Backbone as CSV, one residue per row, in Angstrom:
resi,resn,N_x,N_y,N_z,CA_x,CA_y,CA_z,C_x,C_y,C_z
1,UNK,-11.115,4.292,-11.366,-9.917,3.878,-11.945,-9.301,2.701,-11.051
2,UNK,-9.636,2.752,-9.729,-9.010,1.936,-8.866,-9.006,0.336,-9.178
3,UNK,-10.112,0.078,-9.791,-9.876,-1.509,-10.156,-9.221,-1.768,-11.239
4,UNK,-8.809,-0.663,-12.091,-8.063,-0.992,-13.418,-6.599,-0.893,-12.976
5,UNK,-6.222,-0.733,-11.618,-4.693,-0.728,-11.487,-4.021,-1.935,-11.133
6,UNK,-3.008,-2.153,-11.915,-2.423,-3.643,-11.519,-1.181,-3.298,-10.377
7,UNK,-1.336,-4.176,-9.398,-0.461,-3.830,-8.429,0.341,-5.182,-8.134
8,UNK,1.689,-4.920,-7.972,2.520,-5.989,-7.737,3.156,-6.024,-6.198
9,UNK,3.553,-7.225,-5.773,4.145,-7.040,-4.410,5.727,-7.432,-4.426
10,UNK,6.539,-6.723,-3.575,7.906,-7.165,-3.481,8.030,-7.397,-2.035
11,UNK,8.609,-8.499,-1.799,8.710,-8.782,-0.208,10.054,-9.230,0.085
12,UNK,10.579,-8.503,1.129,11.874,-8.912,1.734,11.880,-9.754,2.964
13,UNK,12.952,-9.738,3.747,12.857,-10.481,5.026,11.949,-9.884,6.126
14,UNK,11.966,-8.564,6.015,11.330,-7.676,7.161,10.424,-6.696,6.583
15,UNK,10.784,-6.459,5.214,9.898,-5.352,4.795,9.397,-5.636,3.404
16,UNK,8.420,-4.944,2.750,7.982,-5.045,1.365,7.536,-3.896,0.903
17,UNK,6.836,-3.935,-0.367,6.176,-2.706,-0.837,5.150,-3.380,-1.942
18,UNK,4.140,-2.567,-2.112,3.236,-2.896,-3.146,3.547,-1.704,-4.173
19,UNK,3.429,-2.184,-5.452,3.810,-1.212,-6.551,2.962,-1.294,-7.618
20,UNK,2.568,-0.044,-8.254,1.770,0.354,-9.230,2.388,1.089,-10.332
21,UNK,2.762,0.615,-11.404,3.028,1.398,-12.584,1.858,1.710,-13.464
22,UNK,1.492,3.133,-13.660,0.257,3.669,-14.259,0.911,4.725,-15.428
23,UNK,0.625,4.355,-16.746,1.224,5.386,-17.393,2.514,5.670,-17.466
24,UNK,3.320,4.797,-17.131,4.753,4.840,-16.945,5.310,5.679,-15.630
25,UNK,4.307,5.776,-14.783,4.655,6.361,-13.493,4.674,5.257,-12.513
26,UNK,5.601,5.280,-11.496,5.363,4.302,-10.230,5.017,4.898,-9.090
27,UNK,4.054,4.303,-8.489,3.882,4.694,-7.020,3.978,3.321,-5.956
28,UNK,4.102,3.748,-4.680,4.271,2.570,-3.921,3.748,2.696,-2.598
29,UNK,3.438,1.765,-2.007,3.156,1.786,-0.510,4.151,0.892,0.255
30,UNK,5.141,1.193,1.106,5.811,0.156,1.733,5.379,-0.049,3.413
31,UNK,5.706,-1.262,3.571,5.235,-1.769,4.983,6.622,-2.440,5.632
32,UNK,6.426,-2.487,6.908,7.487,-3.175,7.689,6.453,-4.331,8.730
33,UNK,7.365,-5.518,8.720,6.675,-6.390,9.522,7.034,-6.569,10.842
34,UNK,6.196,-6.643,11.964,6.542,-6.755,13.338,6.190,-8.307,13.718
35,UNK,6.692,-9.071,13.442,6.499,-10.569,13.821,5.447,-11.167,12.546
36,UNK,4.884,-12.260,12.905,3.994,-12.932,11.983,2.739,-12.349,11.911
37,UNK,2.338,-11.378,12.922,0.819,-11.058,12.963,0.585,-9.445,12.869
38,UNK,1.598,-8.879,12.634,1.435,-7.421,12.564,2.397,-6.727,11.433
39,UNK,1.716,-5.807,10.770,2.387,-5.045,9.968,2.171,-3.567,10.103
40,UNK,3.197,-2.615,9.544,3.113,-1.201,9.757,3.023,-0.551,8.146
41,UNK,2.012,-0.039,7.782,2.052,0.429,6.521,2.797,1.955,6.881
42,UNK,4.113,2.056,6.192,4.849,3.168,6.936,5.114,4.213,5.789
43,UNK,4.677,4.033,4.431,5.017,4.994,3.486,3.992,5.020,2.266
44,UNK,3.468,5.789,1.603,2.962,5.741,0.360,3.518,6.807,-0.413
45,UNK,4.198,6.500,-1.546,4.759,7.683,-2.286,4.177,7.674,-3.720
46,UNK,4.019,8.668,-4.368,3.516,8.722,-5.789,3.735,10.064,-6.479
47,UNK,4.210,9.933,-7.759,4.516,11.273,-8.441,3.278,12.020,-8.542
48,UNK,3.406,13.356,-8.906,2.344,14.313,-9.183,1.251,13.789,-10.064
49,UNK,1.855,13.284,-11.205,1.045,12.648,-12.208,-0.093,11.621,-12.030
50,UNK,0.130,11.038,-10.687,-0.882,10.131,-10.222,-1.612,10.539,-9.014
51,UNK,-1.620,11.638,-8.704,-2.170,12.012,-7.464,-3.835,12.249,-7.722
52,UNK,-4.551,11.980,-6.786,-6.057,12.260,-7.012,-6.714,11.221,-8.174
53,UNK,-5.861,10.079,-8.337,-6.576,9.223,-9.164,-6.842,7.779,-8.652
54,UNK,-6.580,7.700,-7.351,-7.247,6.418,-6.661,-5.865,5.349,-6.529
55,UNK,-4.798,5.726,-6.949,-3.614,4.904,-6.924,-3.146,4.531,-5.450
56,UNK,-3.056,5.532,-4.553,-2.573,5.463,-3.331,-3.743,4.527,-2.439
57,UNK,-5.023,4.917,-2.608,-5.909,4.175,-2.092,-5.848,2.459,-2.416
58,UNK,-5.681,2.453,-3.862,-5.758,1.053,-4.381,-4.520,0.211,-3.777
59,UNK,-3.295,0.927,-3.616,-2.159,0.250,-2.958,-2.276,-0.166,-1.308
60,UNK,-2.932,0.932,-0.732,-3.138,0.577,0.766,-4.136,-0.557,0.770
61,UNK,-5.314,-0.492,0.070,-6.363,-1.559,0.168,-5.920,-2.874,-0.216
62,UNK,-4.768,-2.979,-1.078,-4.360,-4.288,-1.488,-3.480,-4.720,-0.274
63,UNK,-2.637,-3.818,0.119,-2.064,-4.316,1.359,-2.887,-4.851,2.527
64,UNK,-3.800,-4.153,2.997,-4.612,-4.496,4.020,-5.428,-5.637,3.673
65,UNK,-5.907,-5.747,2.390,-6.876,-6.988,2.104,-5.948,-8.241,2.127
66,UNK,-4.721,-8.263,1.643,-3.871,-9.393,1.594,-3.355,-9.727,3.004
67,UNK,-3.294,-8.686,3.918,-2.834,-9.091,5.348,-3.795,-9.423,6.308
68,UNK,-4.928,-9.238,6.005,-6.072,-9.551,7.148,-6.144,-11.100,7.237
69,UNK,-6.236,-11.484,8.520,-6.772,-10.872,9.740,-5.606,-10.383,10.930
70,UNK,-4.340,-10.062,10.272,-3.373,-9.694,11.141,-3.666,-8.311,11.520
71,UNK,-2.865,-7.824,12.562,-2.966,-6.136,12.866,-2.414,-5.511,11.808
72,UNK,-2.883,-4.423,11.434,-2.125,-3.399,10.546,-2.177,-1.977,11.115
73,UNK,-1.104,-1.388,11.218,-0.973,-0.162,11.774,-0.603,0.926,10.772
74,UNK,-1.398,2.103,10.567,-1.150,2.954,9.380,-0.180,3.899,10.039
75,UNK,0.629,4.547,9.268,1.486,5.847,9.633,0.911,7.126,9.166
76,UNK,0.312,7.072,8.107,-0.294,8.231,7.550,-1.872,8.333,7.957
77,UNK,-2.157,9.524,8.324,-3.414,9.479,8.688,-4.558,9.343,7.789
78,UNK,-4.249,9.317,6.463,-5.194,9.178,5.370,-5.291,7.575,5.244
79,UNK,-4.402,6.818,5.974,-4.596,5.525,5.785,-5.783,4.782,6.609
80,UNK,-5.827,5.354,7.831,-6.865,4.909,8.705,-8.217,4.514,8.268
81,UNK,-8.957,5.493,7.583,-10.255,5.087,7.154,-10.192,3.852,6.199
82,UNK,-9.301,3.706,5.648,-9.051,2.487,4.745,-8.963,1.169,5.651
83,UNK,-8.747,1.190,6.652,-8.542,-0.146,7.414,-9.897,-0.429,8.076
84,UNK,-10.979,0.269,8.019,-12.198,-0.100,8.674,-12.930,-0.910,8.017
């Protein structure tokens, strides 16, 4: 299902988020910027209806894929394997 998920980006001055709306349910991954070359993926939130469906993985991969080659630091343990 991960490839079928439409993800949008909302960007502020020092923070941003990636958002997926699936079947009327919104999930997000938020990040903070530390200068021009570093971001921290600081939160992934998702309703129970979207758990175990690949939505969180898709959100984090989108953030990592768009941001490379800068440094990305995950806050959640499950984010780390997606950065390899």
